[in-house]
C-alpha positions as CSV (number, residue, x, y, z in Angstrom):
1,M,79.6,-76.9,88.1
2,L,81.3,-74.6,85.5
3,V,81.5,-71.8,88.2
4,R,82.9,-74.2,90.8
5,L,85.7,-75.6,88.1
6,T,86.6,-72.0,87.3
7,N,87.0,-71.0,91.0
8,A,89.1,-74.2,91.6
9,L,91.3,-73.5,88.9
10,T,91.7,-69.9,89.8
11,F,92.6,-70.9,93.5
12,Q,95.0,-73.5,92.0
13,K,96.8,-70.6,89.9
14,R,97.1,-68.5,93.1
15,Q,98.6,-71.4,95.2
16,V,101.0,-71.9,92.4
17,A,101.9,-68.3,91.8
18,R,102.6,-68.1,95.9
19,H,104.9,-71.3,95.5
20,L,106.9,-69.9,92.7
21,Q,107.5,-66.7,94.6
22,Q,108.3,-68.1,97.8
23,G,110.2,-71.3,96.8
24,G,112.2,-69.9,94.1
25,A,111.7,-73.1,92.1
26,R,113.4,-73.3,88.8
27,Y,112.5,-76.5,87.4
28,L,109.4,-78.4,86.7
29,N,108.9,-82.4,87.0
30,L,105.9,-82.8,84.6
31,G,104.3,-86.2,85.7
32,S,106.5,-86.8,88.4
33,G,104.3,-89.4,90.3
34,P,106.0,-90.5,93.4
35,R,109.5,-89.8,92.1
36,G,109.3,-86.0,92.8
37,V,112.4,-84.0,93.5
38,A,112.6,-83.2,97.1
39,S,114.2,-79.8,96.6
40,R,113.2,-75.9,96.6
41,E,114.4,-75.6,93.1
42,W,111.6,-78.1,91.8
43,I,107.9,-78.1,91.6
44,N,106.4,-81.7,91.2
45,V,103.1,-82.1,89.3
46,D,100.9,-85.2,88.2
47,G,97.5,-86.0,87.4
48,W,97.1,-87.6,90.9
49,H,98.1,-86.8,94.3
50,D,101.0,-88.9,95.4
51,R,104.0,-88.6,97.6
52,N,106.2,-85.6,96.8
53,V,103.5,-84.2,94.2
54,H,103.1,-80.5,95.0
55,F,100.2,-80.0,92.6
56,A,97.7,-82.6,90.7
57,V,96.9,-80.7,87.6
58,D,94.9,-81.9,84.6
59,L,97.6,-82.2,81.9
60,N,94.8,-81.8,79.2
61,R,94.1,-78.3,80.4
62,H,96.1,-75.1,80.4
63,L,98.7,-75.7,82.8
64,P,98.5,-73.6,85.9
65,F,101.7,-71.6,85.4
66,P,102.5,-68.2,84.2
67,D,104.5,-67.9,80.9
68,D,108.2,-68.0,81.1
69,S,108.1,-69.7,84.6
70,F,110.9,-72.3,84.4
71,A,114.3,-72.6,83.3
72,G,113.8,-76.4,82.6
73,I,111.2,-79.0,82.4
74,F,111.7,-82.8,83.0
75,S,109.1,-85.4,81.8
76,E,109.7,-89.2,81.7
77,H,107.1,-91.6,80.2
78,V,104.2,-89.2,80.4
79,F,103.5,-88.1,76.7
80,E,102.6,-91.6,75.6
81,H,99.6,-91.5,77.8
82,F,98.0,-88.9,75.5
83,D,97.0,-89.1,71.7
84,L,98.9,-87.2,69.4
85,E,96.7,-84.2,69.4
86,Q,96.8,-83.9,73.1
87,G,100.5,-84.4,73.3
88,E,101.2,-81.4,70.8
89,S,98.9,-79.4,73.0
90,L,100.9,-80.4,76.0
91,L,104.3,-79.9,74.1
92,R,102.9,-76.2,73.4
93,E,102.3,-75.6,77.1
94,C,105.7,-76.6,78.0
95,F,107.1,-74.2,75.4
96,R,104.8,-71.4,76.8
97,I,105.9,-71.9,80.5
98,L,109.6,-72.3,79.7
99,Q,111.8,-69.2,80.1
100,P,113.6,-68.3,76.7
101,G,116.7,-70.4,76.8
102,G,115.1,-73.1,78.8
103,C,115.3,-76.7,78.0
104,L,112.7,-79.4,78.1
105,R,114.1,-83.2,78.5
106,L,111.5,-85.4,77.3
107,I,111.6,-89.3,77.6
108,V,109.0,-91.6,76.0
109,P,109.0,-95.5,74.9
110,D,110.9,-95.5,71.6
111,G,108.8,-97.0,68.8
112,E,111.8,-97.6,66.8
113,T,113.9,-99.5,69.4
114,I,110.5,-101.5,70.2
115,L,110.0,-102.7,66.5
116,K,113.5,-103.1,65.7
117,A,113.6,-105.6,68.7
118,Y,110.6,-107.3,67.5
119,L,112.3,-107.8,63.9
120,E,115.7,-108.6,65.1
121,N,115.8,-109.9,68.6
122,P,112.3,-110.8,69.7
123,S,113.7,-112.9,72.6
124,E,115.0,-109.8,74.3
125,L,111.7,-108.0,73.9
126,V,110.0,-111.0,75.5
127,A,112.5,-110.9,78.4
128,R,112.2,-107.3,78.8
129,R,108.4,-106.9,78.4
130,G,106.8,-110.3,78.0
131,N,104.6,-110.3,81.1
132,G,104.5,-114.0,81.2
133,S,103.7,-114.4,77.4
134,P,106.3,-116.3,75.1
135,F,105.2,-114.1,72.2
136,S,107.1,-111.2,71.3
137,I,104.0,-109.5,69.6
138,D,102.4,-109.3,73.1
139,A,105.3,-107.2,74.2
140,V,104.8,-104.8,71.4
141,N,101.1,-104.5,72.0
142,S,101.9,-103.9,75.8
143,Y,104.1,-101.0,75.0
144,F,101.8,-99.6,72.4
145,R,98.5,-100.1,74.6
146,Q,99.5,-101.0,78.1
147,R,95.8,-101.7,79.4
148,Y,94.6,-98.8,77.2
149,E,96.8,-96.5,79.1
150,H,99.3,-95.8,76.2
151,Q,97.6,-93.7,73.4
152,F,100.7,-93.1,71.0
153,I,104.2,-94.1,70.7
154,Y,106.9,-91.9,69.0
155,D,110.1,-92.2,67.0
156,F,112.7,-89.6,66.9
157,P,111.8,-88.2,63.5
158,L,108.1,-87.5,64.6
159,L,109.0,-86.2,68.1
160,E,111.5,-83.8,66.5
161,H,109.0,-82.6,64.0
162,K,106.4,-81.9,66.8
163,F,109.2,-80.1,69.0
164,I,109.9,-77.7,65.9
165,A,106.3,-77.2,65.2
166,A,105.8,-76.0,68.8
167,G,108.6,-73.5,68.5
168,F,111.7,-75.4,69.8
169,V,115.1,-75.3,68.6
170,K,118.2,-77.5,69.2
171,V,116.2,-80.6,69.3
172,K,118.6,-83.2,69.8
173,R,118.5,-87.1,70.7
174,V,120.6,-87.8,73.7
175,S,120.9,-90.9,75.9
176,Y,120.1,-92.1,79.5
177,G,121.9,-90.3,82.0
178,Q,123.4,-87.7,79.2
179,A,122.6,-84.1,78.7
180,E,123.6,-81.3,76.3
181,A,121.6,-78.5,77.1
182,S,120.7,-79.2,81.0
183,Q,122.3,-81.2,83.3
184,P,120.0,-80.4,86.3
185,L,117.3,-82.1,84.3
186,V,118.8,-85.5,84.4
187,L,116.5,-87.4,86.6
188,D,116.4,-90.5,84.4
189,D,115.2,-93.7,86.0
190,E,117.2,-96.6,84.9
191,K,114.5,-99.2,84.5
192,Y,113.4,-97.1,81.4
193,A,116.8,-97.0,79.9
194,W,116.9,-99.6,77.3
195,E,113.5,-98.9,76.0
196,S,113.4,-95.1,75.8
197,L,113.8,-92.1,73.4
198,Y,115.6,-89.2,75.1
199,V,115.1,-85.7,73.6
200,E,116.3,-82.5,74.5
201,A,115.0,-79.2,73.2
202,V,115.3,-75.5,73.9
203,K,113.0,-72.6,73.7
204,P,114.9,-70.0,71.7
205,P,116.6,-67.2,73.9
206,L,115.6,-63.3,73.5
207,L,117.4,-61.8,70.6
208,S,119.4,-59.7,73.2
209,E,120.5,-62.9,74.8
210,S,121.8,-64.6,71.6
211,A,123.3,-61.7,70.1
C-alpha cells in the first residue's frame, strides 16, 4: 500500500511538472471546487475531483509543486476546514511554492465579525446564517462547526501572527474585491463578503530584487 501510494504521488508530481512547463501557469487556486479558473495562467486544485479542478490533492500532505512555482495563490474558505496545526502546515507549503515576491490571498470566515454580530446585531446573524433557527447562537455554531466540517475560525491578529511565523511579510487586511499586492488574485465570491476576513501576504523577494 505504501509503495502504491508513493508511486501515485510521484506520478502526480510528474503530471504537475508537465502541466507547469507546458501551460505556463502563474497562479494557483487552492481549494477551488467547481469555481476553478478556466485560464492557462491558473492551476485549480481541490481535495476532490470537480468541474474545472486540474488536480485532486491531499491538502494535509506535501503539495505536489516544486519550490517557487507560482506568482500568486488564491484560497477562499478553505483553511477553516483544517485544525490550527494543519493550517500552519498548509500555510508553510504555500510559502514554499510561492515565488519570491509572490502573494497569497487568503479568505476565511472572520471570527471577529461573527462574534461581534452575535453580541450587537443577532438578528442580522440569524438572517444570514440562521438555517431556519431563530437563535443566533445556532448561527455561531454553524460558522464554527458546520456539521463538523469547520475545524478552526480565525481573526486577523491570529492569522497575521501565523503568516509572519511562516515567513511572510507585508501581511495586510484587505476587503472584498480589493487588492494591494496582486490584482489577478481577486477571485472573491460575493456570497462570502459579509462574513469573511480578507488577507494578503507576500513572500519576501530575493535580496537582489529588493535592493
